[in-house]
The first five atom37 places (N, CA, C, CB, O) and aatype in JSON, in Angstrom:
{
  "aatype": [12, 15, 3, 16, 11, 0, 6, 10, 3, 1, 10, 12, 1, 6, 13, 10, 7, 0, 13, 16, 2, 16, 7, 7, 1, 1, 14, 2, 19, 7, 19, 19, 8, 3, 10, 13, 9, 14, 5, 7, 12, 9, 9, 2, 2, 16, 7, 3, 6, 14, 19, 10, 8, 3, 10, 0, 0, 13, 19, 6, 14, 1, 6, 1, 9, 10, 16, 3, 7, 16, 10, 16, 6, 13, 15, 6, 17, 6, 19, 0, 6, 11, 16, 6, 9, 18, 7, 15, 9, 0, 8, 1, 13, 15, 3, 18, 1, 11, 15, 7, 1, 10, 3, 7, 6, 17, 13, 6, 7, 0, 7, 8, 11, 0, 16, 5, 13, 19, 1, 16, 14, 3, 7, 17, 1, 12, 16, 15, 12, 0, 17, 3, 3, 6, 1, 14, 14, 0, 0, 15],
  "atom_mask": [
    [1, 1, 1, 1, 1],
    [1, 1, 1, 1, 1],
    [1, 1, 1, 1, 1],
    [1, 1, 1, 1, 1],
    [1, 1, 1, 1, 1],
    [1, 1, 1, 1, 1],
    [1, 1, 1, 1, 1],
    [1, 1, 1, 1, 1],
    [1, 1, 1, 1, 1],
    [1, 1, 1, 1, 1],
    [1, 1, 1, 1, 1],
    [1, 1, 1, 1, 1],
    [1, 1, 1, 1, 1],
    [1, 1, 1, 1, 1],
    [1, 1, 1, 1, 1],
    [1, 1, 1, 1, 1],
    [1, 1, 1, 0, 1],
    [1, 1, 1, 1, 1],
    [1, 1, 1, 1, 1],
    [1, 1, 1, 1, 1],
    [1, 1, 1, 1, 1],
    [1, 1, 1, 1, 1],
    [1, 1, 1, 0, 1],
    [1, 1, 1, 0, 1],
    [1, 1, 1, 1, 1],
    [1, 1, 1, 1, 1],
    [1, 1, 1, 1, 1],
    [1, 1, 1, 1, 1],
    [1, 1, 1, 1, 1],
    [1, 1, 1, 0, 1],
    [1, 1, 1, 1, 1],
    [1, 1, 1, 1, 1],
    [1, 1, 1, 1, 1],
    [1, 1, 1, 1, 1],
    [1, 1, 1, 1, 1],
    [1, 1, 1, 1, 1],
    [1, 1, 1, 1, 1],
    [1, 1, 1, 1, 1],
    [1, 1, 1, 1, 1],
    [1, 1, 1, 0, 1],
    [1, 1, 1, 1, 1],
    [1, 1, 1, 1, 1],
    [1, 1, 1, 1, 1],
    [1, 1, 1, 1, 1],
    [1, 1, 1, 1, 1],
    [1, 1, 1, 1, 1],
    [1, 1, 1, 0, 1],
    [1, 1, 1, 1, 1],
    [1, 1, 1, 1, 1],
    [1, 1, 1, 1, 1],
    [1, 1, 1, 1, 1],
    [1, 1, 1, 1, 1],
    [1, 1, 1, 1, 1],
    [1, 1, 1, 1, 1],
    [1, 1, 1, 1, 1],
    [1, 1, 1, 1, 1],
    [1, 1, 1, 1, 1],
    [1, 1, 1, 1, 1],
    [1, 1, 1, 1, 1],
    [1, 1, 1, 1, 1],
    [1, 1, 1, 1, 1],
    [1, 1, 1, 1, 1],
    [1, 1, 1, 1, 1],
    [1, 1, 1, 1, 1],
    [1, 1, 1, 1, 1],
    [1, 1, 1, 1, 1],
    [1, 1, 1, 1, 1],
    [1, 1, 1, 1, 1],
    [1, 1, 1, 0, 1],
    [1, 1, 1, 1, 1],
    [1, 1, 1, 1, 1],
    [1, 1, 1, 1, 1],
    [1, 1, 1, 1, 1],
    [1, 1, 1, 1, 1],
    [1, 1, 1, 1, 1],
    [1, 1, 1, 1, 1],
    [1, 1, 1, 1, 1],
    [1, 1, 1, 1, 1],
    [1, 1, 1, 1, 1],
    [1, 1, 1, 1, 1],
    [1, 1, 1, 1, 1],
    [1, 1, 1, 1, 1],
    [1, 1, 1, 1, 1],
    [1, 1, 1, 1, 1],
    [1, 1, 1, 1, 1],
    [1, 1, 1, 1, 1],
    [1, 1, 1, 0, 1],
    [1, 1, 1, 1, 1],
    [1, 1, 1, 1, 1],
    [1, 1, 1, 1, 1],
    [1, 1, 1, 1, 1],
    [1, 1, 1, 1, 1],
    [1, 1, 1, 1, 1],
    [1, 1, 1, 1, 1],
    [1, 1, 1, 1, 1],
    [1, 1, 1, 1, 1],
    [1, 1, 1, 1, 1],
    [1, 1, 1, 1, 1],
    [1, 1, 1, 1, 1],
    [1, 1, 1, 0, 1],
    [1, 1, 1, 1, 1],
    [1, 1, 1, 1, 1],
    [1, 1, 1, 1, 1],
    [1, 1, 1, 0, 1],
    [1, 1, 1, 1, 1],
    [1, 1, 1, 1, 1],
    [1, 1, 1, 1, 1],
    [1, 1, 1, 1, 1],
    [1, 1, 1, 0, 1],
    [1, 1, 1, 1, 1],
    [1, 1, 1, 0, 1],
    [1, 1, 1, 1, 1],
    [1, 1, 1, 1, 1],
    [1, 1, 1, 1, 1],
    [1, 1, 1, 1, 1],
    [1, 1, 1, 1, 1],
    [1, 1, 1, 1, 1],
    [1, 1, 1, 1, 1],
    [1, 1, 1, 1, 1],
    [1, 1, 1, 1, 1],
    [1, 1, 1, 1, 1],
    [1, 1, 1, 1, 1],
    [1, 1, 1, 0, 1],
    [1, 1, 1, 1, 1],
    [1, 1, 1, 1, 1],
    [1, 1, 1, 1, 1],
    [1, 1, 1, 1, 1],
    [1, 1, 1, 1, 1],
    [1, 1, 1, 1, 1],
    [1, 1, 1, 1, 1],
    [1, 1, 1, 1, 1],
    [1, 1, 1, 1, 1],
    [1, 1, 1, 1, 1],
    [1, 1, 1, 1, 1],
    [1, 1, 1, 1, 1],
    [1, 1, 1, 1, 1],
    [1, 1, 1, 1, 1],
    [1, 1, 1, 1, 1],
    [1, 1, 1, 1, 1],
    [1, 1, 1, 1, 1]
  ],
  "atom_positions": [
    [[115.58, 133.56, 111.96], [114.34, 132.99, 112.47], [113.15, 133.45, 111.63], [114.14, 133.39, 113.94], [112.24, 132.66, 111.39]],
    [[113.14, 134.71, 111.18], [111.99, 135.2, 110.41], [111.88, 134.47, 109.07], [112.11, 136.71, 110.17], [110.77, 134.26, 108.58]],
    [[113.03, 134.06, 108.47], [112.97, 133.28, 107.24], [112.32, 131.92, 107.51], [114.39, 133.1, 106.65], [111.53, 131.43, 106.7]],
    [[112.66, 131.32, 108.63], [112.07, 130.04, 109.0], [110.57, 130.2, 109.22], [112.73, 129.47, 110.27], [109.78, 129.39, 108.73]],
    [[110.17, 131.21, 109.95], [108.75, 131.45, 110.2], [108.01, 131.65, 108.89], [108.55, 132.67, 111.12], [106.91, 131.11, 108.71]],
    [[108.58, 132.41, 107.97], [107.95, 132.63, 106.67], [107.8, 131.31, 105.91], [108.77, 133.63, 105.83], [106.79, 131.1, 105.23]],
    [[108.78, 130.43, 106.01], [108.69, 129.14, 105.34], [107.6, 128.27, 105.95], [110.04, 128.41, 105.41], [106.86, 127.6, 105.23]],
    [[107.5, 128.27, 107.27], [106.45, 127.49, 107.93], [105.07, 128.05, 107.6], [106.67, 127.47, 109.45], [104.11, 127.3, 107.42]],
    [[104.96, 129.38, 107.53], [103.7, 130.01, 107.11], [103.31, 129.55, 105.71], [103.83, 131.56, 107.14], [102.15, 129.23, 105.45]],
    [[104.3, 129.5, 104.81], [104.05, 129.07, 103.43], [103.57, 127.62, 103.38], [105.32, 129.23, 102.58], [102.62, 127.3, 102.67]],
    [[104.23, 126.75, 104.14], [103.82, 125.35, 104.16], [102.37, 125.21, 104.62], [104.74, 124.53, 105.08], [101.6, 124.45, 104.03]],
    [[102.0, 125.94, 105.65], [100.62, 125.85, 106.15], [99.64, 126.4, 105.12], [100.48, 126.63, 107.48], [98.59, 125.79, 104.89]],
    [[99.97, 127.53, 104.5], [99.07, 128.09, 103.46], [98.9, 127.11, 102.31], [99.63, 129.43, 102.92], [97.79, 126.91, 101.82]],
    [[100.01, 126.49, 101.88], [99.92, 125.54, 100.77], [99.11, 124.31, 101.16], [101.32, 125.12, 100.31], [98.34, 123.78, 100.36]],
    [[99.27, 123.85, 102.39], [98.49, 122.69, 102.85], [97.0, 123.02, 102.81], [98.91, 122.26, 104.27], [96.22, 122.29, 102.2]],
    [[96.61, 124.09, 103.45], [95.19, 124.45, 103.5], [94.65, 124.77, 102.1], [94.97, 125.65, 104.43], [93.53, 124.38, 101.77]],
    [[95.42, 125.45, 101.3], [95.0, 125.81, 99.94], [94.87, 124.63, 99.01], [0.0, 0.0, 0.0], [94.17, 124.71, 98.0]],
    [[95.54, 123.52, 99.32], [95.51, 122.34, 98.45], [94.11, 121.77, 98.3], [96.43, 121.28, 98.99], [93.83, 121.06, 97.34]],
    [[93.21, 122.07, 99.25], [91.88, 121.49, 99.26], [90.81, 122.45, 98.72], [91.52, 121.07, 100.66], [89.64, 122.08, 98.62]],
    [[91.21, 123.65, 98.38], [90.25, 124.66, 97.93], [89.72, 124.33, 96.54], [90.9, 126.05, 97.93], [90.5, 124.05, 95.62]],
    [[88.4, 124.36, 96.4], [87.79, 124.18, 95.08], [86.69, 125.23, 94.84], [87.2, 122.76, 94.94], [85.7, 124.96, 94.16]],
    [[86.88, 126.41, 95.41], [85.91, 127.5, 95.21], [86.03, 128.06, 93.8], [86.12, 128.62, 96.25], [87.09, 128.02, 93.19]],
    [[84.92, 128.58, 93.29], [84.92, 129.25, 91.99], [85.4, 128.38, 90.84], [0.0, 0.0, 0.0], [85.96, 128.9, 89.87]],
    [[85.2, 127.08, 90.94], [85.63, 126.18, 89.88], [87.11, 125.83, 89.93], [0.0, 0.0, 0.0], [87.61, 125.13, 89.05]],
    [[87.82, 126.3, 90.94], [89.25, 125.99, 91.09], [89.43, 124.5, 91.32], [89.87, 126.8, 92.25], [88.69, 123.89, 92.09]],
    [[90.42, 123.93, 90.67], [90.72, 122.51, 90.86], [91.65, 122.36, 92.07], [91.38, 121.91, 89.58], [92.71, 122.99, 92.11]],
    [[91.27, 121.54, 93.06], [92.14, 121.35, 94.22], [93.45, 120.68, 93.81], [91.42, 120.51, 95.29], [93.51, 119.98, 92.8]],
    [[94.49, 120.91, 94.59], [95.8, 120.34, 94.32], [96.22, 119.47, 95.51], [96.86, 121.46, 94.04], [97.28, 119.69, 96.11]],
    [[95.41, 118.51, 95.84], [95.6, 117.7, 97.04], [96.91, 116.93, 97.0], [94.44, 116.74, 97.2], [97.5, 116.67, 98.05]],
    [[97.38, 116.56, 95.83], [98.63, 115.8, 95.71], [99.84, 116.54, 96.25], [0.0, 0.0, 0.0], [100.85, 115.91, 96.57]],
    [[99.76, 117.87, 96.36], [100.9, 118.64, 96.88], [101.21, 118.27, 98.33], [100.61, 120.15, 96.77], [102.31, 118.56, 98.81]],
    [[100.28, 117.65, 99.01], [100.51, 117.22, 100.39], [101.77, 116.35, 100.46], [99.28, 116.43, 100.93], [102.52, 116.43, 101.44]],
    [[102.01, 115.53, 99.45], [103.2, 114.67, 99.42], [104.49, 115.5, 99.38], [103.15, 113.72, 98.21], [105.52, 115.05, 99.89]],
    [[104.44, 116.68, 98.8], [105.61, 117.55, 98.74], [105.82, 118.34, 100.03], [105.49, 118.51, 97.57], [106.94, 118.74, 100.34]],
    [[104.76, 118.57, 100.78], [104.83, 119.38, 101.99], [105.28, 118.58, 103.21], [103.48, 120.01, 102.27], [105.83, 119.14, 104.16]],
    [[105.05, 117.28, 103.18], [105.38, 116.39, 104.3], [106.61, 115.55, 103.98], [104.19, 115.47, 104.62], [106.98, 115.38, 102.82]],
    [[107.26, 115.03, 105.03], [108.24, 113.98, 104.83], [107.48, 112.74, 104.34], [109.06, 113.68, 106.16], [106.28, 112.62, 104.61]],
    [[108.13, 111.83, 103.63], [107.4, 110.66, 103.09], [106.67, 109.84, 104.15], [108.36, 109.76, 102.36], [105.63, 109.24, 103.86]],
    [[107.18, 109.81, 105.36], [106.57, 109.01, 106.42], [105.55, 109.82, 107.22], [107.64, 108.47, 107.36], [105.15, 109.4, 108.31]],
    [[105.12, 110.96, 106.72], [104.21, 111.85, 107.44], [102.91, 111.18, 107.85], [0.0, 0.0, 0.0], [102.46, 110.22, 107.23]],
    [[102.32, 111.73, 108.91], [101.07, 111.2, 109.44], [100.1, 112.35, 109.69], [101.32, 110.39, 110.74], [100.48, 113.41, 110.18]],
    [[98.84, 112.11, 109.35], [97.78, 113.1, 109.6], [96.71, 112.4, 110.42], [97.2, 113.67, 108.25], [96.25, 111.32, 110.08]],
    [[96.32, 113.05, 111.52], [95.45, 112.41, 112.5], [94.17, 113.22, 112.68], [96.18, 112.25, 113.85], [94.21, 114.4, 113.02]],
    [[93.05, 112.57, 112.45], [91.74, 113.16, 112.7], [91.33, 112.75, 114.12], [90.66, 112.68, 111.62], [91.1, 111.58, 114.4]],
    [[91.25, 113.74, 115.0], [90.89, 113.44, 116.38], [89.56, 114.09, 116.75], [92.0, 113.92, 117.34], [89.38, 114.6, 117.86]],
    [[88.61, 114.07, 115.79], [87.31, 114.69, 116.03], [86.3, 113.73, 116.64], [86.76, 115.25, 114.74], [85.26, 114.16, 117.15]],
    [[86.58, 112.45, 116.59], [85.63, 111.47, 117.12], [86.07, 110.94, 118.47], [0.0, 0.0, 0.0], [86.88, 111.55, 119.16]],
    [[85.52, 109.8, 118.82], [85.85, 109.18, 120.1], [87.27, 108.64, 120.15], [84.87, 108.06, 120.39], [87.9, 108.62, 121.21]],
    [[87.79, 108.22, 118.99], [89.15, 107.68, 118.92], [89.87, 108.33, 117.75], [89.13, 106.13, 118.78], [89.25, 108.63, 116.73]],
    [[91.19, 108.54, 117.88], [91.95, 109.12, 116.78], [91.94, 108.2, 115.55], [93.4, 109.37, 117.23], [91.97, 106.98, 115.67]],
    [[91.87, 108.82, 114.37], [91.98, 108.1, 113.12], [93.28, 108.54, 112.46], [90.73, 108.36, 112.18], [93.42, 109.7, 112.07]],
    [[94.23, 107.61, 112.33], [95.55, 107.91, 111.79], [95.59, 107.59, 110.31], [96.63, 107.13, 112.54], [95.13, 106.54, 109.87]],
    [[96.17, 108.52, 109.54], [96.31, 108.35, 108.09], [97.76, 108.53, 107.69], [95.41, 109.35, 107.33], [98.42, 109.46, 108.15]],
    [[98.27, 107.63, 106.84], [99.51, 107.99, 106.16], [99.1, 108.93, 105.04], [100.29, 106.7, 105.62], [97.91, 109.17, 104.83]],
    [[100.06, 109.48, 104.31], [99.73, 110.52, 103.33], [98.78, 110.02, 102.25], [100.99, 111.04, 102.69], [97.82, 110.71, 101.9]],
    [[99.04, 108.84, 101.71], [98.19, 108.32, 100.63], [96.76, 108.1, 101.13], [98.75, 107.0, 100.08], [95.8, 108.43, 100.43]],
    [[96.61, 107.55, 102.32], [95.28, 107.28, 102.86], [94.53, 108.58, 103.15], [95.37, 106.44, 104.13], [93.29, 108.59, 103.15]],
    [[95.24, 109.66, 103.4], [94.61, 110.95, 103.64], [94.23, 111.62, 102.32], [95.54, 111.87, 104.45], [93.12, 112.15, 102.18]],
    [[95.14, 111.6, 101.36], [94.97, 112.35, 100.1], [93.88, 111.75, 99.21], [96.28, 112.39, 99.34], [93.02, 112.48, 98.72]],
    [[93.9, 110.46, 98.99], [93.04, 109.82, 97.98], [91.55, 110.1, 98.18], [93.27, 108.33, 97.98], [90.91, 110.55, 97.23]],
    [[90.97, 109.86, 99.35], [89.53, 110.11, 99.48], [89.17, 111.6, 99.4], [89.02, 109.54, 100.79], [88.09, 111.94, 98.93]],
    [[90.06, 112.47, 99.85], [89.78, 113.9, 99.78], [89.84, 114.4, 98.35], [90.76, 114.69, 100.64], [89.03, 115.23, 97.94]],
    [[90.79, 113.89, 97.6], [90.86, 114.27, 96.19], [89.58, 113.85, 95.46], [92.09, 113.63, 95.51], [89.06, 114.59, 94.63]],
    [[89.08, 112.66, 95.78], [87.86, 112.15, 95.14], [86.66, 113.04, 95.47], [87.59, 110.7, 95.59], [85.94, 113.46, 94.56]],
    [[86.41, 113.34, 96.76], [85.2, 114.1, 97.09], [85.3, 115.56, 96.65], [84.94, 114.03, 98.58], [84.28, 116.22, 96.44]],
    [[86.52, 116.07, 96.53], [86.7, 117.46, 96.08], [86.57, 117.61, 94.57], [88.06, 117.99, 96.54], [86.47, 118.73, 94.06]],
    [[86.58, 116.49, 93.85], [86.5, 116.57, 92.39], [85.28, 115.86, 91.8], [87.75, 115.98, 91.78], [85.0, 116.01, 90.61]],
    [[84.53, 115.1, 92.62], [83.38, 114.36, 92.07], [82.03, 115.03, 92.35], [83.36, 112.96, 92.63], [80.98, 114.46, 92.04]],
    [[82.05, 116.24, 92.93], [80.81, 116.96, 93.2], [80.27, 116.76, 94.61], [0.0, 0.0, 0.0], [79.29, 117.4, 94.98]],
    [[80.89, 115.89, 95.39], [80.43, 115.65, 96.76], [80.67, 116.88, 97.64], [81.14, 114.43, 97.35], [79.79, 117.29, 98.39]],
    [[81.87, 117.46, 97.53], [82.26, 118.62, 98.34], [82.66, 119.74, 97.39], [83.42, 118.27, 99.33], [83.7, 119.66, 96.73]],
    [[81.84, 120.78, 97.33], [82.09, 121.89, 96.41], [82.21, 123.21, 97.18], [80.96, 121.99, 95.36], [81.8, 123.31, 98.33]],
    [[82.77, 124.2, 96.51], [82.96, 125.53, 97.1], [83.62, 125.44, 98.48], [81.61, 126.26, 97.22], [83.29, 126.2, 99.39]],
    [[84.55, 124.49, 98.6], [85.21, 124.27, 99.88], [86.47, 125.11, 100.0], [85.55, 122.8, 100.06], [87.25, 125.24, 99.05]],
    [[86.65, 125.69, 101.18], [87.92, 126.31, 101.53], [88.12, 126.21, 103.03], [87.97, 127.79, 101.07], [87.17, 126.1, 103.8]],
    [[89.38, 126.26, 103.4], [89.76, 126.18, 104.8], [90.9, 127.18, 104.99], [90.2, 124.71, 105.22], [91.8, 127.27, 104.15]],
    [[90.86, 127.94, 106.09], [91.88, 128.96, 106.27], [92.21, 129.11, 107.75], [91.41, 130.3, 105.69], [91.37, 128.89, 108.62]],
    [[93.44, 129.49, 107.98], [93.94, 129.7, 109.33], [93.51, 131.08, 109.81], [95.48, 129.55, 109.39], [93.62, 132.05, 109.07]],
    [[93.01, 131.17, 111.03], [92.6, 132.47, 111.58], [93.51, 132.91, 112.73], [91.16, 132.39, 112.08], [93.52, 134.09, 113.07]],
    [[94.26, 132.0, 113.31], [95.22, 132.35, 114.35], [96.23, 131.22, 114.44], [94.52, 132.58, 115.73], [95.93, 130.07, 114.1]],
    [[97.44, 131.56, 114.89], [98.46, 130.52, 115.04], [99.49, 130.95, 116.06], [99.14, 130.2, 113.7], [99.7, 132.14, 116.31]],
    [[100.14, 129.96, 116.63], [101.29, 130.18, 117.49], [102.33, 129.17, 117.06], [100.94, 130.04, 119.03], [102.11, 127.96, 117.13]],
    [[103.48, 129.67, 116.6], [104.54, 128.82, 116.09], [105.76, 128.94, 117.0], [104.9, 129.2, 114.62], [106.17, 130.04, 117.36]],
    [[106.32, 127.8, 117.36], [107.54, 127.76, 118.16], [108.6, 127.02, 117.37], [107.3, 127.09, 119.55], [108.37, 125.91, 116.88]],
    [[109.77, 127.64, 117.25], [110.87, 127.08, 116.47], [112.05, 126.85, 117.4], [111.27, 128.02, 115.28], [112.47, 127.75, 118.13]],
    [[112.58, 125.64, 117.37], [113.73, 125.27, 118.18], [114.76, 124.62, 117.26], [113.33, 124.31, 119.35], [114.71, 123.41, 117.03]],
    [[115.68, 125.4, 116.74], [116.72, 124.86, 115.86], [116.11, 124.27, 114.61], [0.0, 0.0, 0.0], [115.58, 124.99, 113.76]],
    [[116.19, 122.93, 114.48], [115.73, 122.27, 113.26], [114.37, 121.58, 113.44], [116.75, 121.25, 112.82], [113.99, 120.74, 112.62]],
    [[113.64, 121.93, 114.51], [112.28, 121.43, 114.7], [111.36, 122.59, 115.02], [112.23, 120.36, 115.84], [111.8, 123.63, 115.52]],
    [[110.07, 122.4, 114.73], [109.1, 123.46, 115.02], [107.73, 122.82, 115.27], [109.02, 124.49, 113.85], [107.46, 121.69, 114.87]],
    [[106.89, 123.59, 115.93], [105.53, 123.16, 116.25], [104.61, 124.35, 116.06], [105.44, 122.59, 117.72], [104.99, 125.49, 116.35]],
    [[103.41, 124.1, 115.57], [102.45, 125.18, 115.33], [101.07, 124.74, 115.8], [102.41, 125.58, 113.83], [100.59, 123.67, 115.43]],
    [[100.44, 125.57, 116.63], [99.04, 125.41, 116.97], [98.26, 126.4, 116.12], [98.77, 125.63, 118.5], [98.6, 127.58, 116.07]],
    [[97.22, 125.93, 115.46], [96.43, 126.78, 114.57], [94.95, 126.69, 114.92], [96.65, 126.38, 113.1], [94.44, 125.63, 115.29]],
    [[94.28, 127.81, 114.79], [92.82, 127.85, 114.77], [92.43, 128.05, 113.32], [92.23, 128.99, 115.72], [93.04, 128.86, 112.62]],
    [[91.43, 127.34, 112.85], [91.03, 127.47, 111.45], [89.53, 127.52, 111.32], [91.6, 126.33, 110.63], [88.78, 127.15, 112.23]],
    [[89.11, 127.97, 110.18], [87.71, 127.98, 109.77], [87.62, 127.25, 108.44], [87.13, 129.46, 109.67], [88.61, 127.14, 107.71]],
    [[86.43, 126.78, 108.13], [86.2, 126.12, 106.85], [84.75, 126.31, 106.46], [86.55, 124.6, 106.91], [83.88, 126.54, 107.3]],
    [[84.5, 126.22, 105.15], [83.13, 126.31, 104.65], [83.06, 125.62, 103.29], [82.65, 127.8, 104.55], [84.08, 125.42, 102.62]],
    [[81.85, 125.27, 102.9], [81.64, 124.64, 101.61], [80.26, 124.02, 101.53], [0.0, 0.0, 0.0], [79.41, 124.2, 102.41]],
    [[80.05, 123.28, 100.45], [78.8, 122.53, 100.26], [79.12, 121.04, 100.25], [78.08, 122.96, 98.93], [79.88, 120.56, 99.41]],
    [[78.53, 120.33, 101.21], [78.69, 118.89, 101.28], [77.36, 118.27, 100.87], [79.12, 118.41, 102.71], [76.35, 118.48, 101.53]],
    [[77.38, 117.52, 99.77], [76.15, 116.93, 99.21], [75.09, 118.01, 98.99], [75.61, 115.83, 100.14], [73.9, 117.77, 99.22]],
    [[75.52, 119.19, 98.56], [74.61, 120.28, 98.23], [74.2, 121.15, 99.39], [0.0, 0.0, 0.0], [73.55, 122.18, 99.18]],
    [[74.54, 120.78, 100.62], [74.16, 121.53, 101.81], [75.31, 122.4, 102.3], [73.71, 120.57, 102.93], [76.42, 121.91, 102.52]],
    [[75.05, 123.7, 102.45], [76.08, 124.63, 102.92], [76.44, 124.33, 104.37], [75.61, 126.09, 102.77], [75.56, 124.04, 105.19]],
    [[77.74, 124.4, 104.69], [78.17, 124.25, 106.08], [79.33, 125.2, 106.35], [78.59, 122.78, 106.37], [80.03, 125.64, 105.44]],
    [[79.5, 125.49, 107.6], [80.64, 126.24, 108.09], [81.13, 125.55, 109.34], [80.28, 127.74, 108.37], [80.33, 124.98, 110.08]],
    [[82.41, 125.6, 109.58], [82.97, 124.97, 110.76], [84.26, 125.63, 111.18], [0.0, 0.0, 0.0], [84.76, 126.54, 110.53]],
    [[84.77, 125.15, 112.29], [86.02, 125.67, 112.84], [86.7, 124.55, 113.61], [85.77, 126.91, 113.75], [86.08, 123.54, 113.94]],
    [[87.96, 124.75, 113.89], [88.69, 123.75, 114.66], [90.1, 124.18, 114.96], [0.0, 0.0, 0.0], [90.46, 125.35, 114.84]],
    [[90.89, 123.2, 115.35], [92.26, 123.44, 115.79], [93.16, 122.38, 115.17], [92.37, 123.44, 117.35], [92.77, 121.22, 115.04]],
    [[94.37, 122.79, 114.81], [95.38, 121.88, 114.27], [96.65, 122.02, 115.09], [95.65, 122.15, 112.76], [96.99, 123.1, 115.55]],
    [[97.33, 120.9, 115.26], [98.68, 120.89, 115.83], [99.57, 120.27, 114.77], [98.74, 120.09, 117.21], [99.35, 119.13, 114.35]],
    [[100.59, 121.01, 114.34], [101.45, 120.58, 113.24], [102.9, 120.59, 113.69], [101.25, 121.47, 112.0], [103.35, 121.55, 114.33]],
    [[103.63, 119.55, 113.36], [105.06, 119.47, 113.64], [105.84, 119.54, 112.34], [105.39, 118.17, 114.41], [105.4, 119.05, 111.3]],
    [[107.01, 120.17, 112.41], [107.87, 120.38, 111.25], [109.31, 119.97, 111.6], [107.82, 121.86, 110.78], [109.71, 120.02, 112.77]],
    [[110.07, 119.58, 110.59], [111.51, 119.37, 110.72], [112.2, 120.0, 109.53], [111.85, 117.85, 110.83], [111.65, 120.08, 108.43]],
    [[113.43, 120.46, 109.78], [114.25, 120.95, 108.66], [114.97, 119.74, 108.07], [115.27, 122.06, 109.13], [115.62, 118.98, 108.79]],
    [[114.87, 119.58, 106.78], [115.5, 118.48, 106.06], [116.54, 119.07, 105.1], [114.44, 117.6, 105.29], [116.6, 120.29, 104.95]],
    [[117.35, 118.23, 104.46], [118.28, 118.76, 103.46], [117.57, 119.51, 102.32], [119.11, 117.63, 102.88], [118.18, 120.34, 101.65]],
    [[116.28, 119.21, 102.11], [115.49, 119.87, 101.05], [114.66, 121.03, 101.58], [114.59, 118.86, 100.38], [113.82, 121.56, 100.85]],
    [[114.86, 121.43, 102.83], [114.09, 122.51, 103.42], [113.13, 121.98, 104.47], [0.0, 0.0, 0.0], [113.14, 120.79, 104.79]],
    [[112.31, 122.87, 104.99], [111.36, 122.51, 106.03], [110.24, 121.65, 105.46], [110.78, 123.76, 106.7], [109.76, 121.9, 104.35]],
    [[109.82, 120.64, 106.22], [108.71, 119.77, 105.84], [107.85, 119.49, 107.07], [109.22, 118.45, 105.2], [108.34, 119.53, 108.21]],
    [[106.6, 119.21, 106.84], [105.7, 118.77, 107.91], [105.99, 117.31, 108.2], [104.2, 118.98, 107.51], [106.31, 116.54, 107.3]],
    [[105.88, 116.93, 109.47], [106.04, 115.52, 109.84], [104.71, 114.92, 110.27], [107.07, 115.37, 110.95], [104.41, 113.76, 109.98]],
    [[103.91, 115.72, 110.98], [102.61, 115.23, 111.43], [101.68, 116.41, 111.66], [102.74, 114.38, 112.72], [102.1, 117.54, 111.92]],
    [[100.4, 116.09, 111.56], [99.35, 117.08, 111.83], [98.19, 116.33, 112.48], [98.89, 117.83, 110.52], [97.8, 115.25, 112.04]],
    [[97.66, 116.92, 113.53], [96.46, 116.38, 114.17], [95.44, 117.51, 114.22], [96.76, 115.81, 115.61], [95.79, 118.66, 114.46]],
    [[94.16, 117.16, 114.0], [93.13, 118.19, 114.09], [91.93, 117.72, 114.88], [92.7, 118.62, 112.71], [91.65, 116.52, 115.0]],
    [[91.23, 118.71, 115.42], [90.0, 118.48, 116.16], [89.04, 119.61, 115.78], [90.25, 118.43, 117.72], [89.35, 120.78, 115.98]],
    [[87.9, 119.26, 115.25], [86.87, 120.26, 114.9], [86.11, 120.67, 116.14], [85.9, 119.7, 113.83], [85.87, 119.86, 117.04]],
    [[85.73, 121.94, 116.18], [84.85, 122.39, 117.26], [83.48, 121.76, 117.07], [84.74, 123.94, 117.29], [83.01, 121.6, 115.95]],
    [[82.85, 121.41, 118.17], [81.53, 120.82, 118.15], [80.58, 121.72, 118.94], [81.55, 119.38, 118.72], [81.0, 122.42, 119.86]],
    [[79.31, 121.69, 118.58], [78.36, 122.49, 119.37], [78.39, 122.02, 120.83], [76.91, 122.38, 118.79], [78.6, 120.84, 121.1]],
    [[78.16, 122.95, 121.76], [78.12, 122.54, 123.18], [76.98, 121.53, 123.4], [77.94, 123.78, 124.1], [75.93, 121.62, 122.78]],
    [[77.23, 120.6, 124.29], [76.21, 119.6, 124.62], [75.03, 120.28, 125.32], [76.8, 118.49, 125.52], [75.2, 121.21, 126.11]],
    [[73.85, 119.79, 125.0], [72.64, 120.33, 125.66], [72.67, 119.94, 127.13], [71.34, 119.8, 124.97], [73.06, 118.83, 127.48]],
    [[72.24, 120.86, 127.98], [72.23, 120.54, 129.42], [70.86, 120.15, 129.9], [72.74, 121.72, 130.23], [70.67, 119.85, 131.08]]
  ]
}
């Protein structure tokens, strides 16, 4: 089980690290295709309705903004997680933080991810991920 947990930890680190462009580092967003099964889905649930992306639809715009100067000094990291492994399937709830410059303006944020994994003949892969960013409390 500890080998499996270490592999799932690695997949999550590689996913989050793929978007890092701090200190002039070039992001490696294309690695997302290696971390997920080909039919993987990534869901942004920060708005009123979920926005579903297949891998290509998720990767392409992020690669563009991380390399064209729109989003600089960006990094995202996991601060807490709970992983449950059941045979050849697993699920992980993560709390994360992020920071960077969007259009020259510094920002910091936090949120939560839910990630599902399956063991394949080629090792563990992500199947889906959904995230929700924390929002400031509504004014009363």
